[in-house]
N, C-alpha and C positions, 0 to 999 in steps of 0.2 A: 601063270601059264597063258600061252598065247592061243586064243581062239580066233582073234582078229588077224593073225599072221597069214591065215589061209585065204582071206578075202582079197581079191585083186584091187589095186589102187586105180581110180579113174584119173586119166590125164586130161586136163582142160585144153581147150583149143589155144594155140599159140605157145604151148609148152612141148619141148622135145625131150624124150628120155632115151638115152643110148647106154648100152653096156659094152665096154671095150676093155680088154685086158683085166677083167675082174673088177673094174671100177664102174660105178653108176654115174653117168654125167647127165645133169638136168639143166636145160637151157630154156629161158623164157624172156619175157619183155623186161623184167627188172634186173636180170643178171644170169650168171652161170654158177653152179655148185657141183661138187663132186664128192663121192663117198666110196670108200673101199669097205665092203661088208666083211664081217668076220669070217674066219676060215670055215669052210664046209657049207656055207650058204650060197645058193645060186639065185640070181635075179634074172627074170625073163620078161621081155617086153612083148606083149601079145595084143590082139585086137581089142580085148575087153579091158586091158590096162596093164599095170606092172604087177608081177607076181613074184613073191619071195618064197623059195622052197628050202626045206631043211633035209639033212641026210637021214635022220632017224627021229623017233618020238621021245627021246630022252628029255628030261626036264630042262637041261641046259640048252639043248637045240631049240626047244620051243621058246625059251626066254630070248635067245639070240634072234630068232626069226621075228618075234614081235618087236624087238628093239630096232632091227634093220628096217622093218616095214614102217615104223613110226618115223624114223629118221628120213626115209625117202619121202614119206607124206609131207613132213615139214619142209623138205627141199622143194617139192612141187608147189606147195602153198606159198612158199617164200618167193619163188621166181615169178609166180603169177599175181599174187596180191600183196605180198610183203608183210612185215611184222612191225608193230609199234609198241613202245613202252613209255608210259607217262610218269615222270617224277615230279614231285611237288616240294617246294622249299617252304618250311615253316620256321619263322623266327623273325625278330625285329632286325631289319637291315639285310636280311638274306635275299640275294637276287642273283640272276644269271643273265648272260648275254651271249648269243651265238655269233661268232665272227669267223666265217669260212669253216675250216676244219678244226677250229678251236672253240672251246666252251669256257668263257670267263665267268667265274663265280665269286661272290663275296659271301662267306659263310661264317662270319664271326671270328675269323682268325686275324692276326695282325697284318696279314698279307693276302692279296687276291690269289685265287686258285685258277690255274690255267690247265684245262684237261684237253689233250689232243685226241681227236676222234680218229679211229682207224678207218681205212678205206672200206666202203660198203655201209657205213653208218652216218646218218645225217641228223642234226639236231635243229629243232625249231623252238624258240622260246616265246611264250605268250605271257603277257603282263608281268614279266620279270620273275615270276614264281612258278610257272609251269614249264617243264622241259619235256618235249616230245622227241623221243629217239626213234628213228625209222631205219629199216634196212631189210634186205632180203634173206639174210642168214639169221635164223632164230637164236642160235646159240651165241653168236657175236653180239646181237642186240641185247640179249640178257646179260652177257658178261660186262658190256659197257655200262649198262644200267646199274649193275651190282658194284662196279668199280666207282661210279660217281656216288652212289649211296654210302659206300665205305669211307669216303672222305669225311663225312660228318653224319654218322648214324643218329637216328632219333633217340634222344635221351628221355627216360621214362617220367621225369618229374614235371617238366614244362612242355614236353612234346616238341622241342625244337630240333631241327635237323632236316636231312633229305630223306623223303619217304616215297614209296610207290603210291600212285594215285588211289588205289583201292586198299591200301594197307591199314589195318586196325592196330593202333598202338595202345598197349596196356599201360595205363598211367598209375604211378605210385603216389600214395599220400605223402606229403612233406612232413616236416617235424610237427608234432602235435602241440607244440607250444612249450618251450622250455621255461621253467620257472627259475629265475635268477636268484642268487643268494642275497 
């Protein structure tokens, strides 16, 4: 249930929030984002900030209000400060290289992997094993990070693969020692 939905969002300096034709448009130094809230919700830009109101007190309306408020907050934070996701390559010979809008990776396959980055996301590679993805759209940065991780997920026996920087991988014990005949 959304109790946070009633609290107005503060808009930092340098960020403009407009509501036009039922869509919320947020513009800041890093870029522009837009959102069309679900049916029945109203978004108002006031002196104290951005306020999302709901038509009634039903459970579904409160849920939608909280979701819309969080999405607008993510948009405001994204165009003002941006978002980053750090991926780490673990494995012998695993490395990456950022070349413009492409990420070239060697992940233990017989061929190199070339991942094209969408507009709004940039990659920076440090010491060939740390990939930092940055952008102003939180959802897009997360989807790109998940897409890169999906190419070579971490395997539980040796821990090799692409993982998030803060990810804890549960390791499995290998064979206990087979006794041959």
